[in-house]
Structure formats: C-alpha cells, structure tokens
C-alpha positions as CSV (number, residue, x, y, z in Angstrom):
1,M,37.2,-23.5,-26.6
2,L,38.3,-23.9,-22.6
3,R,37.7,-20.0,-22.8
4,R,34.2,-20.5,-23.9
5,C,33.4,-23.0,-21.1
6,R,34.7,-20.9,-18.4
7,T,32.9,-18.0,-19.6
8,A,29.6,-20.1,-19.6
9,L,30.0,-21.5,-16.3
10,I,31.0,-18.0,-14.8
11,S,27.7,-16.3,-16.7
12,L,25.0,-18.8,-16.0
13,P,25.5,-18.1,-11.8
14,V,26.1,-14.3,-12.1
15,A,22.8,-14.3,-14.5
16,L,21.2,-16.3,-11.7
17,A,22.2,-14.1,-8.7
18,L,21.1,-11.2,-10.7
19,T,17.6,-12.8,-11.7
20,A,17.2,-13.7,-7.9
21,C,18.2,-10.2,-6.9
22,G,15.7,-8.8,-9.1
23,R,12.6,-10.8,-7.4
24,L,13.5,-9.5,-4.1
25,Y,12.5,-6.1,-5.2
26,E,9.2,-4.7,-3.9
27,L,7.0,-2.3,-6.1
28,P,6.8,1.0,-4.1
29,P,3.8,2.3,-2.9
30,P,1.6,4.5,-5.4
31,E,2.7,8.2,-5.5
32,G,1.7,10.4,-2.7
33,D,2.4,11.2,0.7
34,P,1.1,9.3,4.1
35,V,-1.6,11.3,5.4
36,V,-4.0,10.8,8.7
37,L,-7.6,11.3,7.5
38,K,-10.6,12.2,9.8
39,P,-13.3,9.4,10.1
40,A,-15.9,12.0,7.9
41,E,-12.8,12.1,5.4
42,V,-12.9,8.3,5.3
43,A,-16.5,8.0,5.1
44,T,-17.1,8.5,1.5
45,T,-17.1,6.8,-1.8
46,W,-13.8,5.3,-3.3
47,T,-12.9,4.0,-6.5
48,D,-10.7,1.8,-8.2
49,A,-9.0,1.7,-11.3
50,D,-11.6,-0.7,-12.9
51,G,-14.7,1.4,-11.6
52,G,-15.3,-0.7,-8.6
53,T,-16.7,1.2,-5.8
54,L,-16.4,1.2,-1.8
55,T,-19.1,3.3,-0.3
56,L,-17.6,3.7,3.4
57,K,-20.3,5.2,5.5
58,Q,-20.2,7.2,9.1
59,D,-22.2,4.5,11.0
60,G,-19.2,2.0,10.3
61,T,-20.9,0.0,7.7
62,F,-20.2,-0.2,3.6
63,V,-21.0,-1.3,0.5
64,A,-18.8,-2.6,-2.0
65,D,-19.8,-3.2,-6.0
66,K,-16.5,-5.0,-7.6
67,I,-13.7,-3.5,-5.5
68,C,-10.2,-4.8,-5.9
69,I,-9.0,-6.7,-2.7
70,A,-6.2,-8.5,-1.4
71,I,-6.1,-11.7,0.5
72,G,-2.3,-13.0,1.0
73,F,-0.8,-13.7,-2.1
74,E,-3.9,-14.1,-4.1
75,D,-4.2,-11.6,-7.1
76,G,-6.9,-10.2,-9.5
77,L,-9.5,-10.6,-6.6
78,T,-12.6,-8.3,-6.4
79,Q,-15.6,-8.8,-4.1
80,S,-19.1,-7.0,-3.9
81,G,-21.2,-7.0,-0.8
82,T,-21.9,-5.4,2.6
83,G,-19.9,-5.5,5.9
84,T,-18.6,-3.3,8.5
85,W,-15.3,-0.8,8.6
86,K,-12.9,0.6,11.1
87,Q,-9.9,2.9,11.0
88,G,-6.9,2.9,12.7
89,S,-3.9,5.0,12.2
90,N,0.0,5.6,13.6
91,K,1.1,9.1,14.0
92,K,1.8,9.7,9.8
93,Q,-1.2,7.4,8.3
94,S,-4.4,6.1,8.4
95,I,-5.3,2.4,7.9
96,V,-8.6,1.4,6.7
97,S,-9.7,-2.4,7.2
98,V,-13.2,-4.1,6.3
99,T,-15.0,-7.0,7.1
100,F,-17.7,-8.3,4.7
101,D,-20.7,-10.0,6.0
102,A,-20.2,-12.8,3.6
103,A,-17.0,-14.9,2.5
104,H,-15.1,-14.5,-0.5
105,P,-16.1,-17.1,-2.8
106,E,-12.7,-18.2,-4.1
107,T,-10.8,-17.7,-0.7
108,G,-13.3,-18.0,2.0
109,E,-11.8,-15.1,3.8
110,R,-14.1,-12.1,4.9
111,K,-11.2,-10.0,6.1
112,P,-9.1,-8.4,2.9
113,D,-5.9,-6.9,3.5
114,P,-6.2,-3.2,4.9
115,W,-5.6,0.0,2.8
116,A,-2.9,2.7,3.9
117,A,-4.0,6.4,3.3
118,L,-2.1,8.5,0.9
119,R,-2.4,12.1,-0.2
120,R,-1.3,13.1,-3.7
121,G,-2.5,16.7,-4.6
122,K,-6.3,16.7,-4.6
123,V,-6.3,12.8,-4.5
124,W,-6.7,10.7,-1.5
125,K,-5.7,7.1,-2.1
126,L,-6.0,3.8,0.1
127,W,-3.8,1.5,-1.2
128,T,-2.6,-2.1,-0.3
129,R,0.1,-4.6,-2.0
130,V,-1.3,-7.1,-4.6
131,G,-0.2,-10.4,-4.7
132,D,3.3,-12.0,-4.1
133,P,5.6,-9.1,-3.0
134,D,8.6,-10.4,-4.6
135,H,6.5,-9.9,-8.0
136,D,5.7,-7.2,-9.5
137,D,2.0,-7.2,-9.4
138,P,-0.1,-4.2,-9.1
139,H,-1.4,-2.3,-6.2
140,C,-4.9,-2.2,-5.3
141,T,-5.5,1.4,-5.1
142,L,-8.8,3.1,-4.5
143,T,-9.2,7.0,-5.0
144,S,-11.4,9.8,-3.6
145,P,-11.4,13.6,-4.2
146,A,-9.5,15.6,-1.3
147,S,-11.8,17.9,0.4
C-alpha cells in the first residue's frame, strides 16, 4: 500500500511537469524557406485555406474578403474590408502588414498581426501565428503562385 502511494505521489508531479513542458512548445512555421519578395510580387491576390482572399494592389491599397487574420491571442478571426498595406523586410524575409479602414467588429483593432513571407516550390506564402503560442492553434497562411 505504501509503495502504491509513493508511486502515485511521484507520478503526479512528473505528469504535470511533462504536461507543462508540452505547452511551452510553439507550432513551427509552415513549410517553406524565408524569402524577400519584390513589391510587384507581393501586389497580387492571396488566398487562405477557407477561400478568403486578400488582394494587395500596387498603389498600396487592398481589398479583403473573409481573410484569416491574427490579433494578439484571439483565434478564428476573419475580416473583410479595405485599407492600406506596406511591405518591410530584413535581409532574409519580407513582412507584410495591413491596416483596415474599419475596426474589427469583435476586437476593435484595425491592424492585425503582420504576415512573414515564405516560398515552397512554386508557391509563395504569407503566414502569421494564430492564438496563444503555447497552444497548437493553426497558422493563418495565405498563398499565391510564385512567378
């Protein structure tokens, strides 16, 4: 009896520690290599997994139709509307950010988290993490054929 009690007392902290370590794991980025895109390559129509579209125009404006977005720890958000976009980059990767003309109806925010550019074969991707990084929430990933 005493032996079972000791085993239970030792097993519980070990199980909790392993569970906690598992929650510190961040879902890795989607498959692809970081890429710096030219402004003309960014200015195209991007599509998410649910058919939402983001059309970035060369004049710095955009039109979005039910596009997946990330705002802080909120998950499952989409937004439609118009606004402006800009591109930045470091030496290895482009970053695309948008500002909607109207605030998101649930969060009140106009600027969702920016997307980072990747290339996988003949597909460009813009992606951002969605939700709490300690959880296995999906990414918001937009794709467009690479030229």
